[in-house]
C-alpha positions as CSV (number, residue, x, y, z in Angstrom):
1,M,74.2,-25.2,-40.4
2,K,71.0,-25.4,-38.4
3,K,68.0,-23.7,-39.6
4,F,65.9,-21.8,-37.1
5,Y,62.3,-21.4,-38.1
6,K,60.5,-18.4,-36.9
7,R,57.8,-19.4,-34.4
8,K,54.5,-17.6,-34.5
9,A,53.6,-16.4,-31.0
10,F,52.3,-13.3,-29.2
11,T,54.6,-10.7,-27.8
12,L,54.3,-9.6,-24.2
13,I,52.8,-6.3,-25.3
14,E,50.1,-8.0,-27.4
15,L,49.1,-10.2,-24.4
16,I,48.9,-7.2,-22.0
17,F,46.9,-5.2,-24.5
18,S,44.4,-8.1,-25.1
19,L,44.0,-8.7,-21.3
20,A,43.3,-5.0,-20.8
21,L,40.7,-5.0,-23.6
22,I,39.0,-8.1,-22.0
23,F,39.0,-6.4,-18.6
24,I,37.4,-3.3,-20.1
25,V,34.7,-5.3,-21.8
26,I,34.0,-7.4,-18.7
27,S,33.7,-4.2,-16.5
28,L,31.3,-2.6,-19.0
29,L,29.1,-5.8,-19.0
30,L,29.1,-5.8,-15.1
31,K,28.1,-2.2,-15.0
32,S,25.2,-2.7,-17.4
33,M,24.1,-5.8,-15.4
34,S,24.3,-3.8,-12.2
35,A,22.2,-1.0,-13.6
36,S,19.7,-3.5,-14.9
37,L,19.3,-5.1,-11.5
38,K,18.8,-1.7,-9.8
39,T,16.2,-0.8,-12.4
40,S,14.5,-4.1,-11.9
41,E,14.4,-3.6,-8.1
42,I,12.9,-0.1,-8.5
43,I,10.3,-1.4,-10.9
44,K,9.4,-4.3,-8.5
45,K,9.0,-1.8,-5.6
46,K,6.7,0.4,-7.7
47,D,4.7,-2.6,-8.9
48,D,4.3,-3.9,-5.4
49,L,3.1,-0.4,-4.2
50,F,0.7,-0.1,-7.1
51,S,-0.7,-3.6,-6.4
52,Q,-1.1,-2.8,-2.7
53,S,-2.7,0.6,-3.4
54,Y,-5.1,-1.0,-5.9
55,F,-6.2,-3.7,-3.5
56,A,-6.5,-1.3,-0.6
57,S,-8.5,1.4,-2.5
58,N,-10.9,-1.2,-4.0
59,Y,-11.3,-2.8,-0.6
60,M,-12.0,0.5,1.1
61,Y,-14.3,1.6,-1.7
62,N,-16.4,-1.6,-1.5
63,E,-16.6,-1.5,2.3
64,I,-17.6,2.2,2.4
65,S,-20.1,1.8,-0.4
66,S,-21.8,-1.2,1.4
67,A,-22.1,0.4,4.9
68,D,-25.5,0.9,6.4
69,Y,-24.4,4.0,8.3
70,I,-21.4,6.2,8.3
71,I,-20.7,8.4,11.3
72,S,-17.8,10.6,12.4
73,N,-15.1,9.0,14.5
74,G,-13.2,10.6,17.4
75,N,-10.6,7.8,17.8
76,K,-6.9,8.7,17.6
77,N,-5.3,8.5,14.1
78,S,-8.7,7.6,12.6
79,L,-9.4,8.9,9.1
80,G,-12.5,10.6,10.6
81,F,-15.4,8.2,10.0
82,T,-16.8,4.9,11.2
83,L,-18.7,2.4,9.0
84,I,-21.6,0.6,10.6
85,K,-23.2,-2.5,9.2
86,L,-26.3,-4.0,10.8
87,E,-25.7,-7.7,11.3
88,G,-28.7,-9.1,13.1
89,K,-32.1,-8.4,14.8
90,D,-33.5,-9.6,18.0
91,K,-36.9,-11.3,18.6
92,N,-38.6,-7.9,18.6
93,G,-37.1,-6.9,15.2
94,K,-34.7,-4.4,16.7
95,N,-31.1,-4.2,15.5
96,S,-29.0,-6.3,17.9
97,K,-25.7,-6.9,16.2
98,Y,-23.4,-4.3,14.7
99,N,-20.2,-4.3,12.8
100,Y,-18.1,-1.2,13.4
101,T,-15.2,-0.6,11.1
102,Y,-12.8,2.4,10.8
103,Y,-9.5,3.1,9.2
104,S,-6.4,4.7,10.7
105,H,-3.0,5.9,9.7
106,S,-0.3,4.6,12.0
107,G,3.4,4.8,11.1
108,K,3.8,4.0,7.4
109,N,0.6,1.9,7.3
110,I,-3.2,2.3,6.8
111,R,-4.9,-0.1,9.2
112,R,-8.5,-1.4,9.3
113,H,-10.0,-1.8,12.7
114,S,-13.2,-3.8,13.0
115,I,-15.4,-5.5,15.6
116,N,-18.8,-7.4,15.7
117,T,-20.7,-6.6,18.8
118,D,-24.2,-6.2,20.3
119,K,-23.3,-2.8,21.9
120,K,-24.0,0.6,20.4
121,I,-21.1,3.1,20.5
122,K,-21.5,6.3,22.3
123,N,-20.0,9.7,21.4
124,N,-18.6,8.3,18.2
125,I,-15.7,6.8,20.0
126,I,-15.1,3.0,20.0
127,N,-13.6,1.8,23.3
128,M,-13.7,-1.9,22.6
129,K,-10.9,-4.3,21.6
130,M,-11.0,-4.5,17.9
131,G,-9.4,-6.7,15.3
132,V,-6.7,-4.8,13.3
133,N,-5.3,-5.6,9.8
134,N,-2.7,-3.7,7.8
135,L,-4.2,-2.7,4.4
136,I,-1.3,-1.0,2.9
137,S,2.3,-0.1,3.8
138,G,4.6,2.6,2.5
139,V,2.2,5.4,3.3
140,E,3.8,8.8,4.0
141,S,0.6,10.6,5.0
142,V,-3.2,10.5,4.6
143,D,-5.6,13.4,4.2
144,S,-9.3,12.5,4.5
145,S,-12.5,14.4,4.7
146,Y,-15.9,13.2,5.6
147,S,-19.1,15.0,4.9
148,K,-22.8,14.1,4.6
149,N,-22.4,13.6,0.8
150,L,-18.8,12.6,0.1
151,I,-15.8,10.8,1.6
152,T,-12.4,11.9,0.2
153,I,-9.2,10.0,1.0
154,K,-5.9,11.1,-0.4
155,I,-3.0,8.7,0.3
156,N,0.5,10.0,-0.2
157,F,3.2,7.3,-0.6
158,D,6.9,7.2,0.2
159,D,7.8,7.4,-3.5
160,N,6.1,10.8,-3.8
161,T,3.1,9.4,-5.6
162,S,-0.5,9.7,-4.4
163,K,-3.9,8.1,-4.9
164,T,-7.2,9.9,-4.2
165,L,-10.5,8.1,-3.5
166,K,-13.8,9.9,-3.7
167,I,-16.7,7.9,-2.5
168,A,-20.3,9.1,-2.4
169,N,-21.9,8.8,1.0
170,R,-25.2,6.9,0.3
171,T,-26.3,6.7,3.9
172,F,-28.6,9.6,4.6
173,E,-30.3,8.4,7.8
174,E,-28.9,9.2,11.2
175,F,-27.6,6.3,13.2
176,K,-29.7,6.0,16.4
């Protein structure tokens, strides 16, 4: 008589059950990785926006603080003021070179408009071709006010955050 030894092996039900368990574990891992990637993207966007707003606000603060004169601005989309820096004098000691700079809100950007020229502006409107740089993107709206003592700029971003700049106006003379 032949002896048959019982072979140790998995049954079909055990194999199906183990495959189902592996599938569940893999799907849970993929979901957690997907959530981690989405969180990482959100954090990166917020970090980029924070970096941009930090740079732009410091840049604007430094430029406004160092202006020789600040006057109101009637240009379209302007934040309401123009910065004037005196760049040079002629042979008679009169101011002959001016740097005019103003900021505007256009689309989702805050832009810096600037020009060096020997011409004085009239009626607080700059009708010259200016260099334009984007300072910050992702801007929903900008509220600004300009007075003789204080410039306030409130920037509202796409992600429902905002940043407010309050800058003392240290230019008390009138630009002539």
